[in-house]
C-alpha positions in Angstrom: 1.4 10.7 17.1 0.7 10.2 13.7 -2.7 10.0 12.2 -2.2 6.0 11.5 -1.6 5.3 15.2 -4.3 7.6 16.0 -6.6 5.5 13.8 -5.4 2.1 15.6 -5.7 3.7 18.8 -9.8 4.8 17.7 -10.4 1.4 16.1 -9.2 -0.3 19.3 -11.8 1.8 21.1 -14.7 0.9 19.2 -17.4 -1.6 20.9 -16.7 -4.1 17.9 -13.1 -3.6 16.6 -12.4 -4.3 13.0 -9.7 -6.6 14.0 -8.7 -7.0 9.9 -8.6 -3.1 9.4 -6.6 -2.7 12.8 -3.9 -5.5 11.3 -4.1 -3.4 7.7 -3.2 -0.1 9.2 -0.3 -1.9 11.5 1.0 -3.3 8.5 1.0 -0.2 7.0 2.5 2.0 9.4 5.5 -0.4 9.9 6.5 -1.0 6.0 6.4 3.3 4.8 7.2 6.6 6.8 5.3 9.0 4.2 1.5 8.3 3.2 0.8 8.9 -0.3 -2.3 10.6 -2.0 -3.2 6.8 -3.5 -2.5 5.3 0.5 -5.1 7.6 1.6 -7.4 7.0 -1.1 -6.8 3.3 -0.3 -8.2 3.7 3.2 -11.7 5.3 2.2 -14.7 3.2 3.5 -18.1 4.0 2.4 -20.6 3.8 5.6 -24.2 5.0 5.9 -24.9 8.7 7.4 -26.3 6.8 10.4 -23.7 4.6 11.2 -20.8 7.5 10.9 -23.3 9.6 13.2 -23.5 6.6 15.7 -20.0 5.9 15.8 -19.2 9.7 16.3 -21.2 9.6 19.4 -19.9 6.3 20.6 -16.7 7.9 20.5 -17.3 11.1 22.2 -19.3 9.1 25.0 -15.9 7.4 25.7 -13.9 10.1 26.0 -16.4 12.1 28.2 -16.7 9.4 30.8 -12.9 8.8 30.9 -9.6 11.3 31.4 -8.6 10.6 27.9 -8.3 14.0 25.6 -8.8 13.3 22.2 -6.5 14.8 19.6 -7.9 11.6 17.2 -9.8 13.9 14.7 -7.4 15.8 12.6 -10.0 18.8 11.5 -12.5 21.0 13.0 -15.9 18.6 13.2 -18.3 19.8 10.6 -22.0 19.2 10.4 -23.5 16.9 7.5 -25.3 18.3 5.0 -29.1 17.4 4.8 -28.7 16.0 1.4 -25.6 13.6 2.6 -26.8 10.1 2.4 -23.3 8.5 3.4 -19.8 9.2 4.5 -16.6 8.1 3.1 -14.6 7.6 5.8 -10.6 7.8 5.9 -7.8 7.6 8.8 -7.7 10.1 11.3 -11.4 10.8 11.2 -11.2 12.8 8.0 -14.2 11.9 5.8 -16.1 13.1 2.6 -19.5 13.4 2.3 -21.6 11.5 -0.3 -24.8 13.3 -1.6 -28.1 12.4 -2.6 -27.4 13.3 -6.4 -24.6 11.0 -6.6 -21.9 13.5 -6.1 -19.3 13.8 -3.3 -18.5 17.0 -1.1 -16.0 18.2 0.9 -15.5 21.9 2.6 -11.6 22.9 4.2 -11.8 26.4 5.7 -13.6 28.6 3.2 -13.2 26.1 0.3 -15.1 23.4 -1.0 -15.5 21.4 -3.8 -18.4 18.9 -5.4 -17.8 16.4 -7.9 -19.5 13.1 -9.4 -15.8 11.7 -9.2 -14.6 11.0 -5.7 -10.8 11.2 -6.9 -11.4 14.9 -7.8 -12.8 15.6 -4.2 -9.9 13.2 -2.6 -6.9 15.2 -4.5 -8.8 18.6 -3.2 -9.1 17.0 0.2 -5.3 16.1 0.1 -4.0 19.5 -1.4 -5.8 21.6 1.2 -5.6 19.5 4.2 -4.5 15.5 4.5 -1.0 15.8 2.9 0.5 17.9 6.1 -0.2 14.5 8.1 1.5 12.3 5.4 4.8 12.0 7.4 4.6 8.9 9.6 7.6 8.7 11.9 
């Protein structure tokens, strides 16, 4: 199952599904076979740290209380840094941390990047991890 379909299912499992975002994802997956860096960037949504943590807790509770096995997150979970104020969430449970000093941070394996330009961090993330999920068919 591709990363966009996983995102659609995740969104539908939420207690308050964002129907507009779900339609956008469905339209997107029907119109292309491969996600580009620009497409990936367009799906980024800023959310407060607390809301991000709450949404993760809600999703995990649904998995624990059902027979559903999660393959939603396309990366190993990481703890948020103490100086993380917001999270930029992308499809498939992928995310970048926004820090107090107005920079963005992402760690992938032993590599990490921190920059005041989110596009630099997104490109690093794409090259190191996300591009392997770009095929949607």
